[in-house]
C-alpha positions in Angstrom: 173.0 77.8 87.5 169.2 77.9 86.0 169.9 74.8 84.2 171.3 72.8 87.4 168.0 73.9 88.8 166.2 72.6 85.8 168.2 69.2 86.2 167.5 69.0 90.2 163.4 69.7 89.4 163.3 67.1 87.1 164.9 64.2 88.9 162.7 65.7 91.8 159.5 64.7 89.7 161.5 61.2 88.5 161.8 60.6 92.1 158.1 60.9 93.3 156.7 59.7 90.1 159.0 56.2 91.0 157.7 56.6 95.0 154.5 57.0 93.7 154.6 53.6 91.3 156.4 52.2 94.4 153.6 52.8 96.7 150.7 51.7 94.5 152.3 48.5 94.0 153.1 47.8 98.1 149.1 48.5 98.5 148.2 46.1 95.8 146.7 42.5 96.9 146.4 39.6 95.1 144.4 36.6 95.3 146.2 33.6 96.9 145.9 29.9 97.0 147.9 26.6 98.1 147.6 24.8 95.1 147.5 25.3 91.3 145.3 25.0 89.8 142.6 25.5 92.5 138.6 25.6 91.4 136.6 28.2 93.1 133.2 27.7 94.3 131.2 30.4 96.3 126.9 30.9 97.3 125.5 33.7 98.7 125.8 33.2 102.7 122.8 36.4 102.6 120.3 37.2 99.9 122.1 39.1 97.1 120.0 42.2 95.5 119.8 44.0 92.4 118.0 46.8 92.3 116.8 48.5 89.0 113.9 51.1 88.3 111.4 48.5 88.0 112.4 47.0 91.0 114.8 44.5 93.0 115.8 41.1 91.9 116.5 38.4 94.5 117.0 34.8 93.8 116.9 31.7 96.6 120.2 30.4 94.9 123.6 32.3 93.8 126.2 30.2 92.4 129.9 31.0 91.6 132.6 29.1 90.0 135.6 30.0 88.5 139.3 28.2 87.6 142.7 29.9 89.3 146.3 28.6 87.4 148.8 30.0 89.8 149.0 30.6 93.8 149.3 33.9 93.3 147.0 36.0 90.9 145.9 39.7 90.5 142.8 39.0 88.8 139.8 35.9 88.8 136.8 35.6 86.7 134.0 34.3 87.9 130.8 32.7 86.4 127.6 33.3 88.2 124.6 31.3 88.0 121.1 32.2 89.4 118.0 30.2 90.3 114.5 31.0 92.1 114.7 34.6 91.0 111.6 36.9 91.2 111.3 40.9 90.4 109.6 42.6 93.4 109.0 45.3 91.9 106.3 44.3 89.7 106.1 40.8 91.5 106.7 38.5 88.7 109.1 35.1 88.9 112.2 35.4 86.1 115.0 33.7 85.3 118.0 35.2 84.7 120.5 33.8 82.2 124.1 34.3 82.4 125.6 32.2 79.3 128.6 33.9 78.1 129.2 36.5 80.7 131.4 36.6 83.6 132.3 38.6 86.6 135.9 39.7 86.8 137.5 41.2 89.8 140.7 42.6 90.0 143.1 45.5 90.5 142.7 44.7 94.9 143.8 47.1 97.3 143.6 47.1 101.0 140.9 44.1 100.4 138.5 45.9 98.3 138.3 46.8 94.5 136.5 47.3 91.3 134.5 44.5 89.4 133.6 44.5 85.7 131.0 42.5 84.0 132.8 40.6 80.7 130.7 39.4 78.0 131.3 37.4 74.8 130.3 39.8 71.8 126.9 39.6 71.3 125.7 38.5 74.5 124.4 40.2 77.8 122.8 38.7 81.5 119.1 39.1 80.8 116.4 38.9 83.4 113.4 37.6 81.8 109.4 37.6 83.3 106.0 37.9 81.6 106.0 41.7 80.2 109.7 42.8 81.5 112.9 42.0 80.5 116.2 43.5 82.0 119.3 43.0 80.3 123.0 43.9 81.7 125.5 44.3 78.8 129.3 43.8 79.5 131.4 47.0 81.7 134.3 47.8 83.5 135.3 49.1 86.5 132.1 48.7 88.6 132.9 49.4 92.5 132.8 48.2 94.5 133.5 44.8 96.0 135.0 44.1 99.3 137.2 40.8 100.6 137.6 39.3 104.1 139.7 36.2 104.9 138.0 33.4 106.8 140.2 30.3 109.3 143.0 29.2 109.1 145.2 26.1 106.7 143.5 24.4 104.3 139.9 25.8 106.2 140.7 29.4 104.7 138.0 31.0 102.9 137.3 34.7 101.9 134.0 36.1 102.1 133.3 38.6 98.9 131.0 41.2 99.4 129.7 43.3 96.7 128.2 47.0 96.8 128.3 48.4 93.5 126.6 51.0 91.8 126.5 52.8 88.8 125.5 49.5 86.7 124.3 49.9 83.1 120.8 48.0 82.2 118.2 48.8 79.7 114.4 47.6 80.2 111.4 46.4 77.8 108.7 45.2 77.9 104.5 46.1 78.9 105.2 46.1 82.5 108.6 47.8 82.7 108.9 50.0 80.0 111.7 51.0 77.8 114.6 52.4 78.9 118.5 51.9 79.7 120.0 53.7 82.7 123.3 53.4 84.8 121.6 53.5 88.2 121.9 49.7 88.8 123.0 48.3 92.3 124.2 44.7 93.0 124.7 43.9 96.9 125.2 41.1 98.8 127.8 38.6 100.5 129.3 35.7 98.9 131.1 32.9 100.9 134.5 31.3 98.3 136.0 28.3 98.7 139.0 26.9 96.9 138.8 23.1 95.8 141.5 20.9 94.0 140.6 19.2 91.2 139.7 16.0 93.2 137.2 18.1 95.1 139.9 18.7 98.3 139.2 22.0 100.0 142.2 24.1 100.0 142.8 27.4 101.4 142.5 30.3 99.8 142.9 34.2 100.8 143.7 37.5 99.7 146.7 39.4 100.8 
């Protein structure tokens, strides 16, 4: 009798575990496009803000680009580029160098999920100005980013809104001092379009 109860208990545990896996898979959502490959092109639809202990970086231009192979994928890698940037805390113009670094979006559930900063060995995102440098290294599972579908058919786009907290960064220079912290934030919306290899817009969406 005891042996049967143990067997039944193990079976119940197995069923519950399998149900949790199935439920998790059902909640997961993918990035979809109408064609493969698809070029992703995004621009900030309102000013993005990267805030650290030395102030907030804003840029007049923030653009994002990437390529997706397949019409339904679970993760997307995007390369950011920034121009016309200023660090408000100490009121200086800065350049933002993103060479060798990308953002990776994945594990979408209920149209939101984390983001990784993925950098090649020896590379970091570098915010540099007179007397102050801020470096952002590669890091994983920073929360969170949300997704909203817009339009219909080939005109479908996705608004990606960052509200990321707990970013790691380091500072150096006589204006901002030397430190390493994990309290950086990044926020702002981006409108992302999908394009064919010939530059014709095609619908993209998260579902």
